[in-house]
DORO-427406 format. One line per field, with one value per residue (C-alpha): residue in one letter; x, z, y. Coordinates in nm, 2 decimals. Example, Ala and Ser with C-alpha at 12.3 -4.5 7.8 and 13.67 -1.06 7.14 Angstrom:
// DORO-427406
ketor <- (A/S)
u <- (1.23/1.37)
w <- (0.78/0.71)
v <- (-0.45/-0.11)
This chain:
// DORO-427406
ketor <- (M/S/D/P/S/K/F/R/N/L/A/I/I/A/H/V/D/H/G/K/T/T/L/V/D/Q/L/L/Q/A/G/G/A/Y/R/A/N/Q/A/V/Q/E/R/A/M/D/S/M/D/L/E/R/E/K/G/I/T/I/K/A/K/N/T/S/I/L/W/N/G/Y/T/I/N/I/V/D/T/P/G/H/A/D/F/G/G/E/V/E/R/V/M/K/M/V/D/G/V/L/L/V/V/D/A/F/E/G/P/Q/A/Q/T/R/F/V/L/R/K/A/L/Q/E/G/L/M/P/I/V/V/I/N/K/I/D/R/P/H/A/D/P/A/A/V/H/D/Q/V/L/E/L/F/L/E/L/G/A/T/D/E/Q/F/E/A/P/F/V/Y/G/S/A/R/D/G/Y/F/M/N/S/M/E/G/E/P/P/V/D/C/T/P/L/L/F/K/I/V/E/H/I/P/A/P/K/D/A/D/P/E/G/E/F/K/M/L/V/S/N/I/D/W/D/D/Y/V/G/R/V/A/I/G/R/I/T/S/G/T/V/K/K/G/D/T/V/W/L/H/Q/S/D/G/T/C/I/S/G/K/V/T/R/M/F/E/Y/S/G/L/G/T/T/D/S/A/I/G/V/A/G/N/I/V/G/V/A/G/F/E/N/V/N/I/G/E/T/L/G/G/S/A/D/T/E/P/L/P/F/V/A/I/D/P/P/T/I/S/M/E/F/S/I/N/N/G/P/F/G/G/R/D/G/K/N/V/T/S/R/V/I/R/D/R/L/M/R/E/M/R/T/N/I/S/I/Q/V/E/D/T/D/K/A/G/V/F/S/V/S/A/R/G/A/M/Q/I/A/V/L/V/E/T/M/R/R/E/N/Y/E/L/C/V/S/R/P/T/V/I/M/K/R/D/E/G/D/R/L/T/E/P/Y/E/T/I/Y/V/E/V/P/D/E/H/A/N/G/V/M/K/L/L/H/A/R/K/G/Q/M/E/D/M/I/S/K/E/G/T/G/H/T/F/I/Q/A/Y/I/P/T/R/G/I/I/G/F/E/F/E/L/V/N/L/T/S/G/H/G/I/F/S/H/L/F/R/D/Y/G/P/Y/A/G/D/I/T/T/R/T/T/G/T/L/V/S/M/E/T/G/V/S/T/P/F/A/L/V/A/L/E/E/R/G/R/L/F/V/G/P/Q/E/D/I/Y/E/G/Q/I/V/G/E/N/P/R/Q/M/D/M/P/V/N/P/C/K/E/K/H/L/N/N/I/R/S/A/T/K/G/D/G/I/Q/L/S/P/P/V/A/F/S/L/E/R/A/I/E/Y/I/E/P/D/E/L/V/E/A/T/P/H/F/I/R/L/R/K/R/I/L/N/A/N/D/R/V/R/E/S/R/K/A/G/N)
u <- (-2.30/-2.38/-2.20/-1.90/-1.72/-1.68/-1.47/-1.09/-0.93/-0.56/-0.28/0.04/0.35/0.71/1.04/1.08/1.13/1.05/0.77/0.46/0.28/0.37/0.21/-0.11/-0.11/-0.10/-0.38/-0.59/-0.54/-0.62/-0.93/-1.07/-1.01/-0.92/-1.14/-1.01/-0.93/-0.82/-0.46/-0.30/-0.16/0.17/0.18/-0.20/-0.22/0.04/-0.21/-0.02/0.22/0.49/0.45/0.51/0.81/0.98/0.88/0.75/0.41/0.32/-0.05/-0.23/-0.50/-0.78/-0.90/-1.07/-1.11/-1.37/-1.24/-1.42/-1.71/-1.48/-1.44/-1.07/-1.02/-0.65/-0.48/-0.16/0.07/0.39/0.72/0.92/0.94/0.87/0.52/0.47/0.16/-0.02/0.05/-0.04/-0.38/-0.49/-0.41/-0.76/-0.92/-0.76/-0.74/-0.41/-0.11/0.09/0.46/0.66/1.03/1.30/1.46/1.81/1.79/1.58/1.39/1.49/1.44/1.09/0.99/1.07/0.88/0.55/0.56/0.60/0.29/0.10/0.20/0.11/-0.24/-0.27/-0.29/-0.22/0.08/0.14/0.50/0.56/0.93/0.94/1.20/1.32/1.44/1.69/2.06/2.21/1.86/1.86/1.50/1.59/1.82/1.55/1.29/1.51/1.57/1.20/1.14/1.42/1.25/0.92/1.10/1.27/0.94/0.76/0.52/0.26/0.28/0.00/0.18/0.51/0.35/0.27/0.25/0.52/0.47/0.76/0.75/0.80/0.54/0.69/0.64/0.31/0.36/0.38/0.44/0.38/0.74/1.06/1.04/0.80/0.55/0.60/0.52/0.19/0.00/-0.12/-0.37/-0.15/-0.13/-0.51/-0.58/-0.34/-0.52/-0.87/-0.74/-0.51/-0.64/-0.93/-1.27/-1.35/-1.38/-1.58/-1.82/-2.18/-2.44/-2.73/-2.59/-2.61/-2.41/-2.05/-1.74/-1.40/-1.27/-0.92/-0.86/-1.00/-1.06/-1.20/-1.47/-1.53/-1.91/-1.97/-1.65/-1.48/-1.53/-1.47/-1.31/-1.31/-1.43/-1.78/-1.76/-2.13/-2.47/-2.54/-2.56/-2.71/-2.76/-3.00/-2.95/-2.90/-2.57/-2.38/-2.02/-1.84/-1.55/-1.22/-1.31/-1.61/-1.88/-2.14/-2.31/-2.57/-2.58/-2.72/-2.52/-2.52/-2.33/-2.18/-1.87/-1.71/-1.36/-1.32/-1.06/-0.90/-1.17/-1.48/-1.84/-2.16/-2.30/-2.66/-2.57/-2.26/-2.25/-2.04/-1.69/-1.66/-1.44/-1.64/-1.64/-1.92/-1.99/-2.20/-1.97/-1.75/-1.57/-1.49/-1.13/-0.92/-0.96/-1.33/-1.63/-1.95/-2.23/-2.60/-2.70/-2.57/-2.50/-2.26/-1.94/-1.64/-1.40/-1.03/-0.78/-0.42/-0.16/0.05/0.43/0.51/0.70/1.08/1.15/1.03/1.07/0.95/0.72/0.69/0.57/0.81/0.93/1.21/1.22/1.07/0.78/0.45/0.61/0.56/0.27/-0.08/-0.11/0.14/-0.03/0.02/-0.36/-0.38/-0.06/-0.19/-0.53/-0.34/-0.13/-0.43/-0.61/-0.31/-0.31/-0.67/-0.59/-0.23/-0.24/0.14/0.19/0.14/0.11/0.15/0.15/0.47/0.53/0.66/0.40/0.36/0.58/0.44/0.61/0.55/0.65/0.66/0.84/1.12/1.25/1.12/0.76/0.78/0.96/0.67/0.42/0.63/0.65/0.27/0.21/0.45/0.24/-0.07/0.07/0.19/0.50/0.67/1.01/1.11/1.40/1.65/1.50/1.56/1.51/1.25/1.45/1.30/1.39/1.41/1.31/1.64/1.59/1.87/1.85/1.77/1.73/1.59/1.82/1.77/1.91/2.07/2.12/2.38/2.46/2.78/3.04/3.31/3.58/3.37/3.30/3.58/3.48/3.12/3.23/3.43/3.13/2.91/3.17/3.18/2.81/2.82/2.72/2.80/2.87/2.65/2.70/2.89/2.84/3.01/2.80/3.02/2.99/2.79/3.07/2.86/2.90/2.60/2.66/2.42/2.48/2.30/2.30/2.13/1.85/2.06/2.34/2.11/2.02/2.23/2.38/2.23/2.41/2.75/2.69/2.60/2.92/3.14/3.01/2.94/2.58/2.61/2.54/2.19/2.06/1.74/1.68/1.43/1.35/1.46/1.44/1.54/1.89/2.14/2.23/2.53/2.69/2.76/2.75/2.90/2.69/2.83/3.20/3.17/3.06/2.85/2.88/2.61/2.50/2.53/2.34/2.00/1.98/2.04/2.35/2.60/2.85/3.13/3.06/3.00/3.32/3.52/3.31/3.38/3.73/3.59/3.37/3.08/2.79/2.42/2.30/2.36/2.37/2.07/1.89/1.72/1.92/1.85/2.06/2.11/2.05/2.30/2.45/2.73/2.94/3.26/3.52/3.62/3.39/3.28/3.03/3.17/2.98/3.00/2.84/2.71/2.54/2.86/2.88/3.19/3.26/3.30/3.65/3.81/3.91/3.58/3.55/3.28/3.31/3.30/3.21/3.15/3.44/3.32/3.26/3.07/3.03/2.67/2.54/2.45/2.08/1.92/1.61/1.38/1.49/1.86/1.81/1.63/1.91/2.19/2.10/2.23/2.01/2.06/1.94/1.61/1.48/1.25/1.00/0.78/0.59/0.89/1.19/1.39/1.63/1.86/1.89/2.00/1.73/1.85/1.91/2.12/2.49/2.52/2.21/2.36/2.68/2.48/2.27/2.57/2.74/2.42/2.42/2.79/2.72)
w <- (0.82/0.96/0.71/0.89/0.56/0.52/0.84/0.85/1.19/1.21/1.44/1.33/1.49/1.46/1.64/1.80/1.54/1.23/1.12/1.26/1.40/1.09/0.88/1.08/1.00/0.63/0.65/0.84/0.56/0.29/0.48/0.49/0.86/0.78/0.62/0.31/0.52/0.84/0.96/0.94/1.28/1.29/1.51/1.57/1.76/2.02/2.24/2.57/2.66/2.75/2.41/2.23/2.45/2.42/2.06/2.13/2.16/2.52/2.51/2.24/2.08/1.84/1.53/1.20/0.85/0.58/0.23/-0.07/0.15/0.40/0.77/0.85/1.23/1.32/1.65/1.70/1.93/2.12/1.97/2.30/2.46/2.81/2.69/2.54/2.75/2.55/2.23/2.37/2.48/2.15/1.96/2.03/1.87/1.53/1.24/1.09/1.14/0.94/1.01/0.95/0.90/0.84/0.50/0.65/1.00/0.91/1.17/1.53/1.88/1.94/1.58/1.68/2.01/1.87/1.55/1.75/1.94/1.62/1.44/1.75/1.73/1.37/1.24/0.88/0.82/0.56/0.55/0.50/0.42/0.52/0.47/0.13/0.06/0.36/0.28/0.26/0.25/0.11/0.07/-0.11/0.18/0.43/0.24/0.27/0.65/0.71/0.54/0.75/1.06/0.95/0.92/1.26/1.44/1.28/1.05/0.86/0.48/0.45/0.68/0.50/0.17/0.32/0.07/0.07/0.02/-0.02/0.04/0.27/0.53/0.58/0.22/0.19/-0.09/-0.12/-0.41/-0.47/-0.59/-0.62/-1.00/-1.27/-1.09/-1.00/-0.63/-0.59/-0.26/0.00/-0.24/-0.30/0.08/0.13/-0.15/0.02/0.35/0.20/-0.01/0.24/0.59/0.64/0.76/1.12/1.09/1.40/1.36/1.39/1.34/1.44/1.76/2.12/2.21/2.32/2.35/2.50/2.68/2.54/2.65/2.90/2.83/3.04/2.96/3.18/3.15/3.17/3.35/3.24/2.88/2.79/2.44/2.23/1.92/1.92/1.84/1.79/1.81/1.85/2.13/2.17/2.43/2.70/2.66/2.96/2.94/3.18/3.28/3.34/3.57/3.60/3.95/3.81/3.93/3.69/3.73/3.51/3.40/3.14/2.85/2.91/2.60/2.28/2.11/1.77/1.68/1.37/1.26/1.54/1.81/1.91/1.79/1.96/1.79/1.79/1.76/1.78/1.54/1.51/1.38/1.47/1.75/1.98/2.33/2.58/2.89/3.19/3.41/3.66/3.77/3.43/3.37/3.07/2.98/3.10/2.88/2.82/2.72/2.64/2.92/3.25/3.08/2.82/2.80/2.87/2.58/2.62/2.67/2.54/2.79/2.91/2.98/3.35/3.48/3.53/3.72/4.05/4.24/4.57/4.58/4.91/5.06/5.05/5.42/5.36/5.52/5.22/5.19/5.11/5.00/4.62/4.57/4.69/4.68/4.95/5.17/5.14/5.09/4.78/4.64/4.69/4.53/4.23/4.18/4.21/3.95/3.72/3.76/3.64/3.31/3.26/3.30/3.27/3.59/3.93/4.26/4.60/4.96/5.16/5.53/5.56/5.62/5.32/5.09/4.78/4.55/4.18/3.91/3.54/3.22/3.25/3.42/3.15/3.20/3.57/3.51/3.28/3.56/3.81/3.56/3.50/3.88/3.92/3.66/3.86/4.17/4.35/4.57/4.62/4.65/4.43/4.47/4.22/3.99/4.11/3.90/4.01/4.09/4.08/4.19/3.93/3.98/4.15/4.39/4.22/4.20/3.85/3.71/3.39/3.08/2.77/2.42/2.37/2.03/2.01/1.71/1.75/1.53/1.44/1.65/1.97/1.91/2.14/2.42/2.40/2.41/2.73/2.88/2.80/2.94/3.27/3.30/3.25/2.88/2.64/2.28/2.02/1.70/1.56/1.21/1.05/0.76/0.48/0.39/0.70/0.95/1.21/1.39/1.52/1.83/1.98/2.33/2.59/2.92/3.26/3.30/3.59/3.35/3.14/3.43/3.38/3.05/2.84/3.03/2.99/2.62/2.55/2.73/2.56/2.21/2.25/2.20/1.87/2.02/2.03/2.18/2.23/2.43/2.45/2.73/2.64/2.94/3.30/3.35/3.63/3.87/3.71/4.03/4.14/3.88/3.94/3.75/3.93/4.00/4.18/4.52/4.61/4.79/5.06/5.23/5.61/5.65/5.57/5.41/5.09/4.88/4.84/4.56/4.82/4.93/4.59/4.43/4.69/4.63/4.26/4.33/4.49/4.20/3.97/4.13/4.09/4.24/4.17/4.39/4.58/4.59/4.89/5.03/5.31/5.52/5.34/4.99/4.72/4.58/4.37/4.25/4.42/4.17/4.45/4.55/4.88/5.01/5.13/5.37/5.26/5.35/5.04/5.25/5.41/5.40/5.38/5.72/5.75/5.84/5.91/5.54/5.36/4.98/4.76/4.52/4.78/4.59/4.26/4.09/4.16/3.84/3.87/3.61/3.52/3.75/3.61/3.53/3.57/3.38/3.58/3.40/3.44/3.81/3.88/3.71/3.87/4.24/4.45/4.67/4.97/4.79/4.66/4.40/4.54/4.26/4.31/4.05/4.00/4.15/4.11/4.40/4.48/4.85/5.09/5.23/5.58/5.59/5.91/5.87/6.22/6.16/5.83/6.01/6.28/6.01/5.81/6.13/6.20/5.84/5.88/6.19)
v <- (14.31/13.97/13.73/13.58/13.53/13.90/13.93/13.91/13.91/13.94/14.05/14.23/14.09/14.21/14.28/14.62/14.90/14.69/14.92/14.74/15.05/15.25/14.98/15.01/15.38/15.30/15.05/15.30/15.55/15.29/15.19/15.55/15.61/15.98/16.24/16.42/16.73/16.55/16.56/16.21/16.11/15.92/15.61/15.65/15.32/15.42/15.60/15.58/15.86/15.60/15.44/15.76/15.85/15.51/15.45/15.10/14.93/14.83/14.74/14.54/14.75/14.69/14.88/14.79/14.91/14.86/14.77/14.63/14.51/14.33/14.42/14.38/14.37/14.45/14.39/14.59/14.39/14.47/14.37/14.34/14.00/14.15/14.23/13.88/13.83/14.10/13.90/13.55/13.65/13.80/13.49/13.35/13.66/13.63/13.39/13.51/13.73/13.98/13.90/14.23/14.18/14.44/14.39/14.45/14.29/13.99/13.79/13.88/13.74/13.87/13.77/13.41/13.43/13.57/13.37/13.04/13.13/13.21/12.89/12.68/12.83/12.73/13.09/13.17/13.41/13.67/13.79/14.16/14.24/14.61/14.89/14.76/15.12/15.09/15.10/14.75/14.59/14.24/14.13/13.80/13.69/13.79/13.59/13.28/13.35/13.37/13.03/12.88/13.02/12.86/12.52/12.57/12.65/12.36/12.53/12.32/12.29/12.55/12.79/12.74/12.84/13.19/13.47/13.74/14.12/14.37/14.74/15.04/15.12/15.47/15.55/15.37/15.12/14.74/14.50/14.13/14.08/14.28/14.27/14.38/14.61/14.97/15.06/15.24/15.20/14.94/14.76/14.45/14.39/14.44/14.19/13.94/13.99/13.92/13.63/13.45/13.53/13.28/13.40/13.30/12.92/12.85/13.14/13.02/13.30/13.07/12.93/13.04/13.35/13.27/13.49/13.45/13.76/13.82/14.18/14.44/14.80/15.09/15.34/15.64/15.59/15.22/15.09/14.77/14.65/14.29/14.26/13.94/13.77/13.64/13.27/13.20/13.37/13.74/13.99/14.33/14.60/14.50/14.12/13.91/13.71/13.48/13.53/13.20/13.29/13.11/12.98/12.79/13.03/13.17/13.51/13.68/14.04/14.28/14.42/14.79/14.89/14.74/14.87/14.81/14.92/15.13/15.37/15.56/15.49/15.30/15.33/15.21/14.91/14.79/14.42/14.20/13.91/13.59/13.64/14.00/14.15/14.36/14.52/14.43/14.64/14.53/14.31/14.48/14.17/14.02/13.90/13.79/13.43/13.40/13.33/13.52/13.30/13.31/13.07/12.94/12.60/12.74/12.54/12.78/12.84/12.73/13.01/13.01/12.91/13.21/13.16/13.20/13.50/13.47/13.80/13.93/14.26/14.40/14.70/14.88/15.21/15.50/15.50/15.76/16.10/16.27/16.02/16.19/16.52/16.46/16.22/16.17/15.79/15.68/15.42/15.04/15.00/15.22/15.07/14.72/14.81/14.96/14.64/14.41/14.62/14.59/14.21/14.19/14.36/14.23/13.85/13.82/14.01/13.83/14.01/13.85/13.97/13.91/13.85/14.21/14.49/14.72/14.51/14.32/14.08/14.16/13.90/13.95/13.85/14.11/14.41/14.64/14.53/14.61/14.94/15.04/14.96/15.17/15.46/15.45/15.45/15.75/15.94/15.85/16.03/15.72/15.71/15.38/15.20/14.91/14.66/14.52/14.24/13.89/13.57/13.31/13.00/12.64/12.29/12.01/11.65/11.58/11.87/12.06/12.44/12.57/12.92/13.07/13.10/13.31/13.34/13.68/13.83/14.12/14.34/14.55/14.72/14.48/14.65/14.60/14.23/14.10/14.33/14.21/13.85/13.92/14.10/13.80/13.55/13.75/13.71/13.33/13.35/13.06/13.16/12.98/13.17/13.47/13.61/13.91/14.05/14.17/14.54/14.63/14.66/14.48/14.15/13.94/13.74/13.48/13.34/13.13/13.32/13.31/13.57/13.72/13.80/14.02/14.25/14.56/14.43/14.71/14.99/14.82/14.75/15.11/15.23/14.98/15.05/15.43/15.37/15.16/14.82/14.68/14.35/14.15/13.84/13.56/13.31/12.96/12.72/12.65/12.52/12.45/12.73/12.91/13.04/13.39/13.67/14.01/14.27/14.58/14.63/14.97/15.09/15.39/15.73/15.73/16.05/16.05/16.38/16.52/16.86/17.05/16.97/17.25/17.32/17.34/16.98/16.84/16.97/16.77/16.46/16.48/16.36/16.04/15.94/16.02/16.22/16.14/16.47/16.84/17.14/17.27/16.93/16.79/16.50/16.26/16.02/15.69/15.83/15.72/16.04/15.90/15.61/15.50/15.34/15.10/14.81/14.96/15.20/15.53/15.76/16.13/16.46/16.64/16.91/17.05/17.43/17.64/17.79/18.17/18.30/18.64/18.67/18.75/18.73/18.89/18.60/18.32/18.00/18.17/17.99/17.64/17.43/17.10/16.83/16.75/16.47/16.13/16.12/15.78/15.66/15.44/15.12/15.20/15.28/14.95/14.75/14.95/14.90/14.61/14.38/14.60/14.91/15.05/15.29/15.56/15.65/15.96/16.17/16.41/16.23/15.91/15.86/15.57/15.48/15.21/14.98/15.07/15.44/15.48/15.38/15.23/15.02/14.89/14.79/14.60/14.43/14.32/14.18/13.98/13.84/13.75/13.55)
């Protein structure tokens, strides 16, 4: 197929858990991606283990379906703002978007973020109001909220007239309106895509080959694969093309393989034509935002601007006593190589060397994005230590210190609304809106808060609301420095011995606070083994053994009952620690520790800092 008018390129955007990936599953079924006897895979586009475990999309991915003679290229994008860079870079590949909105929750924070980027690029939206079968769903009210959002974000008249489709992605049906037609299948949505998503406007089949690299993939046989939409001309295996790099240099190379995305995987393609989204192999040093052209004189294509990072963390080698026990990749050289490789495929992450040996500064959109990187490295047999997230400060024109601020959206049961407001106030949040939806028992709170105030907020919200509170946040701007923010009001229990924890020692420590370790665990000096209710660090010995005496008992120690230790996820551990602490991440362990392990050295260092 070489007629550009038969291509439809679109991205699917939505807030977390609004049904975006489930919708892709239904479109794949409707497009014949599965054989009649083939098992249908749920959340087929969530191919990473982390995506399936967390239930969110992390990496943008491509697929396509054939329907009524049209090739519909679909890009599944993340819904979490921390992974917004994945969304921004695919906007140059598509000509329209499917905006998926929950029929009960309505447009949320990440919906605004992604939709703003799409509208700025002039993309045509189709609104899918999903989960209309959900209790308390109000599709009519959500319809009005979406139109208000279009006005707020400055949509053009054409974008404001976007068509609406109603349905349930889980049950596989969509309708053009809420009245008059019985739900059947995905056909109404497919008709809307073909009718309202424009064909590639700038596709020129007769021109010179030109393609903007919008994503990078990896193939075990041919290495790096540049993914993008062909703007003009054609390309096939064996062609000589020129890579126009971001630094202005131009290098030539041969196309070793061509890919097309169809169904659940990729297929080799004989030729890539204008308007289609393809993968091109043959350039080992290709990066996102660069241009592949048919000649050395090709004018590079413009790339969408990426929002700068607001959070930074330090990555360092594991210099603890147990370093090298669990993982294979432990040296600073291999850690640095891995971080640089990540920066080439994830343009929203920045990596810099520091003046400390074996320590690297990693900047990103949010703590979750960096935590996903750390978790990925753990599973690749790396050992490393990471610091608490810190915000990236700036100076304004008057040389005043400024910091990033975000809009935070919180949904809690009505009885917890006052507690959440106190929590936000303690973190320098300023209330902007508060709405209680009748009949739902939930209150929606919107506030303006420093990014520093969001670090660790989730854990306190979950504890306050017994797990019923949810929140999302969206970067707004840089504002005046808000002053000191206390995000942890407790101290820690710090081991002063290296050894194996014993039940005899831990049962005594339980009276001092909550424990993070259980019996028979390897412990080292400087490791954080528990939480002290008071705002101070307390040295303890979790390895103390019961001394033998003249009165021997056959049941010595058998009656000890210990509470289960607090188990930290990686994200929670990163947000829990203080600036003088680190998280040690290895393939099988997550440990909290002090930066300076020896207690006497910590005292000397604190005295120096006080002077």
